[in-house]
PyMOL commands that place a pseudoatom at each C-alpha (Angstrom):
pseudoatom trace, name=CA, resn=MET, resi=1, chain=A, elem=C, hetatm=0, pos=[37.537, -21.898, -22.726]
pseudoatom trace, name=CA, resn=GLU, resi=2, chain=A, elem=C, hetatm=0, pos=[39.886, -24.775, -23.088]
pseudoatom trace, name=CA, resn=PHE, resi=3, chain=A, elem=C, hetatm=0, pos=[40.686, -26.348, -26.435]
pseudoatom trace, name=CA, resn=GLY, resi=4, chain=A, elem=C, hetatm=0, pos=[38.113, -29.148, -26.984]
pseudoatom trace, name=CA, resn=GLY, resi=5, chain=A, elem=C, hetatm=0, pos=[35.259, -27.501, -25.181]
pseudoatom trace, name=CA, resn=PRO, resi=6, chain=A, elem=C, hetatm=0, pos=[34.432, -26.121, -21.743]
pseudoatom trace, name=CA, resn=THR, resi=7, chain=A, elem=C, hetatm=0, pos=[35.742, -27.508, -18.491]
pseudoatom trace, name=CA, resn=PRO, resi=8, chain=A, elem=C, hetatm=0, pos=[33.193, -30.026, -17.137]
pseudoatom trace, name=CA, resn=PHE, resi=9, chain=A, elem=C, hetatm=0, pos=[31.534, -28.762, -14.042]
pseudoatom trace, name=CA, resn=HIS, resi=10, chain=A, elem=C, hetatm=0, pos=[32.938, -31.556, -11.756]
pseudoatom trace, name=CA, resn=GLU, resi=11, chain=A, elem=C, hetatm=0, pos=[36.494, -30.557, -12.810]
pseudoatom trace, name=CA, resn=ILE, resi=12, chain=A, elem=C, hetatm=0, pos=[36.241, -26.955, -11.630]
pseudoatom trace, name=CA, resn=HIS, resi=13, chain=A, elem=C, hetatm=0, pos=[37.990, -26.227, -8.376]
pseudoatom trace, name=CA, resn=TRP, resi=14, chain=A, elem=C, hetatm=0, pos=[35.743, -23.839, -6.520]
pseudoatom trace, name=CA, resn=GLY, resi=15, chain=A, elem=C, hetatm=0, pos=[37.002, -21.456, -3.786]
pseudoatom trace, name=CA, resn=HIS, resi=16, chain=A, elem=C, hetatm=0, pos=[33.718, -20.744, -1.992]
pseudoatom trace, name=CA, resn=ARG, resi=17, chain=A, elem=C, hetatm=0, pos=[33.986, -19.246, 1.379]
pseudoatom trace, name=CA, resn=ARG, resi=18, chain=A, elem=C, hetatm=0, pos=[31.628, -17.782, 3.910]
pseudoatom trace, name=CA, resn=LYS, resi=19, chain=A, elem=C, hetatm=0, pos=[32.791, -14.286, 3.060]
pseudoatom trace, name=CA, resn=GLY, resi=20, chain=A, elem=C, hetatm=0, pos=[33.207, -13.173, -0.534]
pseudoatom trace, name=CA, resn=ARG, resi=21, chain=A, elem=C, hetatm=0, pos=[36.405, -12.184, -2.228]
pseudoatom trace, name=CA, resn=ALA, resi=22, chain=A, elem=C, hetatm=0, pos=[37.746, -10.661, -5.411]
pseudoatom trace, name=CA, resn=TRP, resi=23, chain=A, elem=C, hetatm=0, pos=[39.681, -12.948, -7.698]
pseudoatom trace, name=CA, resn=ARG, resi=24, chain=A, elem=C, hetatm=0, pos=[43.363, -12.193, -8.217]
pseudoatom trace, name=CA, resn=GLU, resi=25, chain=A, elem=C, hetatm=0, pos=[45.575, -14.624, -10.183]
pseudoatom trace, name=CA, resn=GLN, resi=26, chain=A, elem=C, hetatm=0, pos=[42.582, -16.729, -11.169]
pseudoatom trace, name=CA, resn=ALA, resi=27, chain=A, elem=C, hetatm=0, pos=[40.481, -13.779, -12.546]
pseudoatom trace, name=CA, resn=ARG, resi=28, chain=A, elem=C, hetatm=0, pos=[41.135, -14.641, -16.145]
pseudoatom trace, name=CA, resn=SER, resi=29, chain=A, elem=C, hetatm=0, pos=[40.455, -18.340, -15.818]
pseudoatom trace, name=CA, resn=ARG, resi=30, chain=A, elem=C, hetatm=0, pos=[37.208, -17.534, -13.896]
pseudoatom trace, name=CA, resn=HIS, resi=31, chain=A, elem=C, hetatm=0, pos=[36.118, -15.230, -16.568]
pseudoatom trace, name=CA, resn=GLU, resi=32, chain=A, elem=C, hetatm=0, pos=[36.749, -17.865, -19.203]
pseudoatom trace, name=CA, resn=LEU, resi=33, chain=A, elem=C, hetatm=0, pos=[34.520, -20.268, -17.420]
pseudoatom trace, name=CA, resn=SER, resi=34, chain=A, elem=C, hetatm=0, pos=[31.433, -17.951, -17.785]
pseudoatom trace, name=CA, resn=PRO, resi=35, chain=A, elem=C, hetatm=0, pos=[28.908, -18.505, -20.711]
pseudoatom trace, name=CA, resn=GLU, resi=36, chain=A, elem=C, hetatm=0, pos=[29.484, -16.238, -23.688]
pseudoatom trace, name=CA, resn=LYS, resi=37, chain=A, elem=C, hetatm=0, pos=[25.942, -14.719, -23.397]
pseudoatom trace, name=CA, resn=ILE, resi=38, chain=A, elem=C, hetatm=0, pos=[22.891, -14.821, -21.354]
pseudoatom trace, name=CA, resn=GLU, resi=39, chain=A, elem=C, hetatm=0, pos=[20.045, -16.558, -23.094]
pseudoatom trace, name=CA, resn=MET, resi=40, chain=A, elem=C, hetatm=0, pos=[16.710, -18.175, -22.138]
pseudoatom trace, name=CA, resn=ILE, resi=41, chain=A, elem=C, hetatm=0, pos=[15.553, -21.531, -23.532]
pseudoatom trace, name=CA, resn=ALA, resi=42, chain=A, elem=C, hetatm=0, pos=[12.188, -23.085, -22.570]
pseudoatom trace, name=CA, resn=GLY, resi=43, chain=A, elem=C, hetatm=0, pos=[11.987, -20.848, -19.401]
pseudoatom trace, name=CA, resn=LYS, resi=44, chain=A, elem=C, hetatm=0, pos=[15.550, -21.584, -18.201]
pseudoatom trace, name=CA, resn=LEU, resi=45, chain=A, elem=C, hetatm=0, pos=[18.638, -19.361, -18.310]
pseudoatom trace, name=CA, resn=PHE, resi=46, chain=A, elem=C, hetatm=0, pos=[21.198, -20.888, -20.616]
pseudoatom trace, name=CA, resn=TRP, resi=47, chain=A, elem=C, hetatm=0, pos=[21.237, -24.017, -22.676]
pseudoatom trace, name=CA, resn=SER, resi=48, chain=A, elem=C, hetatm=0, pos=[23.179, -26.388, -20.402]
pseudoatom trace, name=CA, resn=GLU, resi=49, chain=A, elem=C, hetatm=0, pos=[23.061, -27.297, -16.830]
pseudoatom trace, name=CA, resn=ARG, resi=50, chain=A, elem=C, hetatm=0, pos=[26.854, -26.675, -16.737]
pseudoatom trace, name=CA, resn=ASP, resi=51, chain=A, elem=C, hetatm=0, pos=[26.265, -23.129, -17.778]
pseudoatom trace, name=CA, resn=ARG, resi=52, chain=A, elem=C, hetatm=0, pos=[23.652, -22.660, -15.170]
pseudoatom trace, name=CA, resn=LEU, resi=53, chain=A, elem=C, hetatm=0, pos=[25.879, -24.240, -12.397]
pseudoatom trace, name=CA, resn=VAL, resi=54, chain=A, elem=C, hetatm=0, pos=[28.908, -22.107, -13.365]
pseudoatom trace, name=CA, resn=THR, resi=55, chain=A, elem=C, hetatm=0, pos=[26.774, -19.003, -13.530]
pseudoatom trace, name=CA, resn=LEU, resi=56, chain=A, elem=C, hetatm=0, pos=[25.707, -19.797, -9.960]
pseudoatom trace, name=CA, resn=GLY, resi=57, chain=A, elem=C, hetatm=0, pos=[29.218, -20.765, -8.731]
pseudoatom trace, name=CA, resn=LEU, resi=58, chain=A, elem=C, hetatm=0, pos=[31.033, -17.692, -9.983]
pseudoatom trace, name=CA, resn=PRO, resi=59, chain=A, elem=C, hetatm=0, pos=[29.161, -14.970, -7.989]
pseudoatom trace, name=CA, resn=LEU, resi=60, chain=A, elem=C, hetatm=0, pos=[29.148, -17.174, -4.947]
pseudoatom trace, name=CA, resn=GLU, resi=61, chain=A, elem=C, hetatm=0, pos=[32.920, -16.849, -4.888]
pseudoatom trace, name=CA, resn=ASN, resi=62, chain=A, elem=C, hetatm=0, pos=[32.654, -13.026, -5.029]
pseudoatom trace, name=CA, resn=LEU, resi=63, chain=A, elem=C, hetatm=0, pos=[29.723, -12.629, -2.655]
pseudoatom trace, name=CA, resn=GLY, resi=64, chain=A, elem=C, hetatm=0, pos=[30.216, -15.497, -0.255]
pseudoatom trace, name=CA, resn=VAL, resi=65, chain=A, elem=C, hetatm=0, pos=[27.989, -18.210, 1.109]
pseudoatom trace, name=CA, resn=ASP, resi=66, chain=A, elem=C, hetatm=0, pos=[26.861, -16.070, 4.084]
pseudoatom trace, name=CA, resn=LYS, resi=67, chain=A, elem=C, hetatm=0, pos=[25.025, -13.798, 1.768]
pseudoatom trace, name=CA, resn=ALA, resi=68, chain=A, elem=C, hetatm=0, pos=[23.661, -16.486, -0.534]
pseudoatom trace, name=CA, resn=ILE, resi=69, chain=A, elem=C, hetatm=0, pos=[21.953, -18.412, 2.310]
pseudoatom trace, name=CA, resn=ARG, resi=70, chain=A, elem=C, hetatm=0, pos=[19.957, -15.263, 3.147]
pseudoatom trace, name=CA, resn=ILE, resi=71, chain=A, elem=C, hetatm=0, pos=[18.226, -15.374, -0.289]
pseudoatom trace, name=CA, resn=GLY, resi=72, chain=A, elem=C, hetatm=0, pos=[14.904, -17.170, 0.008]
pseudoatom trace, name=CA, resn=ASP, resi=73, chain=A, elem=C, hetatm=0, pos=[13.488, -19.325, 2.743]
pseudoatom trace, name=CA, resn=PRO, resi=74, chain=A, elem=C, hetatm=0, pos=[16.096, -20.514, 5.248]
pseudoatom trace, name=CA, resn=ASN, resi=75, chain=A, elem=C, hetatm=0, pos=[14.235, -23.713, 5.796]
pseudoatom trace, name=CA, resn=VAL, resi=76, chain=A, elem=C, hetatm=0, pos=[14.971, -24.668, 2.126]
pseudoatom trace, name=CA, resn=TRP, resi=77, chain=A, elem=C, hetatm=0, pos=[18.655, -24.232, 2.721]
pseudoatom trace, name=CA, resn=ARG, resi=78, chain=A, elem=C, hetatm=0, pos=[18.482, -26.196, 6.022]
pseudoatom trace, name=CA, resn=ASP, resi=79, chain=A, elem=C, hetatm=0, pos=[16.604, -29.134, 4.222]
pseudoatom trace, name=CA, resn=ALA, resi=80, chain=A, elem=C, hetatm=0, pos=[19.126, -29.115, 1.462]
pseudoatom trace, name=CA, resn=ILE, resi=81, chain=A, elem=C, hetatm=0, pos=[22.092, -29.359, 3.945]
pseudoatom trace, name=CA, resn=ALA, resi=82, chain=A, elem=C, hetatm=0, pos=[20.172, -32.179, 5.783]
pseudoatom trace, name=CA, resn=HIS, resi=83, chain=A, elem=C, hetatm=0, pos=[20.421, -34.113, 2.508]
pseudoatom trace, name=CA, resn=ILE, resi=84, chain=A, elem=C, hetatm=0, pos=[23.974, -33.184, 1.481]
pseudoatom trace, name=CA, resn=ASP, resi=85, chain=A, elem=C, hetatm=0, pos=[25.169, -36.802, 1.625]
pseudoatom trace, name=CA, resn=GLU, resi=86, chain=A, elem=C, hetatm=0, pos=[22.644, -37.989, -1.035]
pseudoatom trace, name=CA, resn=PRO, resi=87, chain=A, elem=C, hetatm=0, pos=[24.151, -38.559, -4.386]
pseudoatom trace, name=CA, resn=ILE, resi=88, chain=A, elem=C, hetatm=0, pos=[23.443, -36.149, -7.105]
pseudoatom trace, name=CA, resn=ASP, resi=89, chain=A, elem=C, hetatm=0, pos=[24.965, -35.848, -10.663]
pseudoatom trace, name=CA, resn=MET, resi=90, chain=A, elem=C, hetatm=0, pos=[25.950, -32.293, -11.080]
pseudoatom trace, name=CA, resn=ASP, resi=91, chain=A, elem=C, hetatm=0, pos=[26.779, -32.806, -14.701]
pseudoatom trace, name=CA, resn=ALA, resi=92, chain=A, elem=C, hetatm=0, pos=[23.445, -34.314, -15.603]
pseudoatom trace, name=CA, resn=GLU, resi=93, chain=A, elem=C, hetatm=0, pos=[21.019, -32.157, -17.562]
pseudoatom trace, name=CA, resn=ALA, resi=94, chain=A, elem=C, hetatm=0, pos=[17.779, -31.222, -15.877]
pseudoatom trace, name=CA, resn=ASP, resi=95, chain=A, elem=C, hetatm=0, pos=[14.596, -31.536, -17.705]
pseudoatom trace, name=CA, resn=ILE, resi=96, chain=A, elem=C, hetatm=0, pos=[13.697, -28.493, -19.673]
pseudoatom trace, name=CA, resn=ALA, resi=97, chain=A, elem=C, hetatm=0, pos=[9.939, -27.780, -19.451]
pseudoatom trace, name=CA, resn=GLN, resi=98, chain=A, elem=C, hetatm=0, pos=[8.167, -27.807, -22.727]
pseudoatom trace, name=CA, resn=PRO, resi=99, chain=A, elem=C, hetatm=0, pos=[5.861, -24.901, -23.457]
for i in range(1, 99): cmd.bond("trace and resi %d" % i, "trace and resi %d" % (i + 1))
show_as sticks, trace
zoom trace
């Protein structure tokens, strides 16, 4: 983690590729991005949207996008890609469902 708190999600420079790869020189900085522990709050992993996004992004670099898009319904991925130009605030917190 950086002094003053974690790096905002929109400032992380991702290296996602179709095929996965191991980290080399950036291994330590990638590890420092990850949340300290896995926790569940109100039915969601982690407290913040940033931690959820980082936890999604890190293994995508290792596994590759080709594997990720084979998880779940391909039509959901196609629909998301069809709307890729619509604005979305990646740093905004999603609503956490109340029990």
